[in-house]
N, C-alpha and C positions, 0 to 999 in steps of 0.2 A: 138824498145825501148817500154817497158811498161811505161806508163805515171806515174806509181807510183815510177818508178826510179828517177823521177825529185825531189822527196822528199829527196832523199840520198845526194843531193848537198847543203842543208841548209834549214832553217825553213821558210824563205820568198822568194816568187817569185814576182819580181817587175811588176806592172801593168803599161805599158809605153805608153803614148800618145806623139807622135812626130808631131810637127808643121813644122819642116823644116828637109830635108834629111841630110844635113850637121851636124846635131846635133847627129845623130844615132851612128856614130862610136865612137866619143869622149865620149859620154854617156855610151855606152857598155863598153868601156875600163875603165872608172870611177867605173862602177859596179863591173867588174870583179876584178880591184885592191882591191875593198873593200870586196872581198871574195863572191860575188854573181855572179854565172855563168849562171843560169837558167833565161832567159829574155823573158817575154811575151810582144810583142810589138803589141798593139791593131790596128786592121784595121779600126780605127775611123776617119782618115785623109787621104787626097789623096797622101801624100807622104809615107805612112806606108810601102808598099811593096818595093818601091826603097830604102828606109832606111834599111829595113830587108836584101835586097840583098847585100848591102854594108857591114853590120855588119857581115853577114855569111862570106863574103869574106876576110874582113880585121881584124876581132876578132875571130880568130878560137877557142880561149879558151871559148867562150860563146856558150851555148846552147840555140838557138833561136827558139821561137815559135810565131805564130800568135794568137792574141786574137780577140775576136769580130767576130768570124768566124760564119756567119749566114745563108750562102748559099752553095751550092755545087760548085759554081764559086769561092767564097772565099777561099774554101779549095783547089782548083786547083791552084788558084794564089799563095797561100801560099806555097804550095809544090814547084811551079816553082821558087819562090824566094829563096828556100834553107832551108825552115822551117823544124825542126825536130819533131815538135808537133803542134797541134791546140788546141785552147780552144774556146768554144762556150758558150754564155750566157745562152742558153737553149738547148734542144736536139730535133732534128727532124730526121726522117729515111733518108731524103736526104742529109743532112750533115754527119750522120753517114755512110751511104753508100758510099759517095764520098770520105771520109777518108779512109775507109776500102779498096776501090779500088786503092787509091794511095798509101797505106801503110804508112798513116800518123797518128800516133797515137793521139787519140782525148781525151781531158779532157772536158766532156759535163757538161753544167750548170744544176742545178735543184734547186728548192726552196720547193718542196712538197713531201710527201710520193708517190703519185701517179706518179710524174715525176721521182723519184728514181726507181720506179717499171719499168717504160718504158725504162729507161737507162740500168737497169739491164738486161732486156729482149733482149736488143740488145748486151749484152756482156760486158757492163762497169761496174766495181765495185770500181773504183776511180773516183769521181765526184767533180765538182766545186759546192760549195754551195753559190749561189748567187741570190740577194743581201744579204749577211750574216746579216748585222745589222737589215735591214728591214724585213727579212723573220723569225726572231725570234732568232737569235744570238745564243749564247752558250747554252741557255735552249733548243732550237729546235734541235740542233746537239745531245745534250744528249738524247733527247726524240727518234730521228731517230736511235740511237744506239740499242734500244730495238728490233724493227722489223727487223732491218738491221744490224746484228752483223758482216756480211761480207762485208760491204760497208765502204770505207774510204772517207773522205772529204777534199777539199781544200776551206776553206771559204774565199770569197773575197767580198769587198763591205762594207765600213764602218769600216774597221780595222785601228787600229792606233799603234803606239809604245807602248802606254799604255795599250790597250786592247788585243794586239795580244798574249801576254803570257797566258792570259786566255783561249784563243781559243786553243792555242797549248797543254794546260793541258788536253784537252778532248781527250781520248784515240783513238777516230775515227778521229783525225785531225793530220796527219803527217807533214803537211805544210800548210801555208797560202799565200794568195795573198795581196798585198798592193800597193797603189799608192804613199804612203808618201815617198818612196825612191827616187823618181824623181819629186820633186815639179816643177810645171810649171814655176815659177819665177827663179828657179836655173838652169833650162834648157835653158830658154830665155837669162839668164845672162852669160851662158857658165860657171857656177861655179861648175865645176868638182870635186874640192877639197870638197865641201859640200856634193856632192852626194856620193863620196867615203866614207866620214865620215858616211853618213846615211846608206850606204851599210854595212859597217864594224859593225855598231851597229845592223843593222837587222840580219847579219850573226850570231851574239853572242847571239840573243834572245834565252831565254830558258823557258820551261812551267812555269807557275805561282805555 
């Protein structure tokens, strides 16, 4: 799978942080019910990999990837858990090489023109722009379009339902990432109805 194919499944990829393994499957089902199939489960908690493995097994409609992949070991663990793609906050040759060796498609993070060039040198033309809000937001993405007309971005970090359409209106942004689909309080309360509603609204977002 080319990571750019992820954009074909909807305008928003949820950035998910799980504190309990048992929340993973019902959360994934709630998102899929709302029309969101591509799920980025971040490796920010000790339970992430176990939750990913359960989601892969029990929610086959979901296209599950691991986020916050920072090392070759992270990439190996993500592949072992059944992930279909990996997302990294930045790019290193170690992570890129590990993903290539594993056949695990990588969406690497960038924040500057120099980082875009390094990721391109490694063969990546679809990149995560992170942290989008702090790194210049929509004006920066428009500026990057000049020297990099062949690169597309998935902005993540600081996006909301209010500003996501503005990002999606930028020609080099086919999809964006957001944590607002899975609020911590809703996950903790098991409020899957609310998460399905948020997913449905996100799936219906259109460029501004």
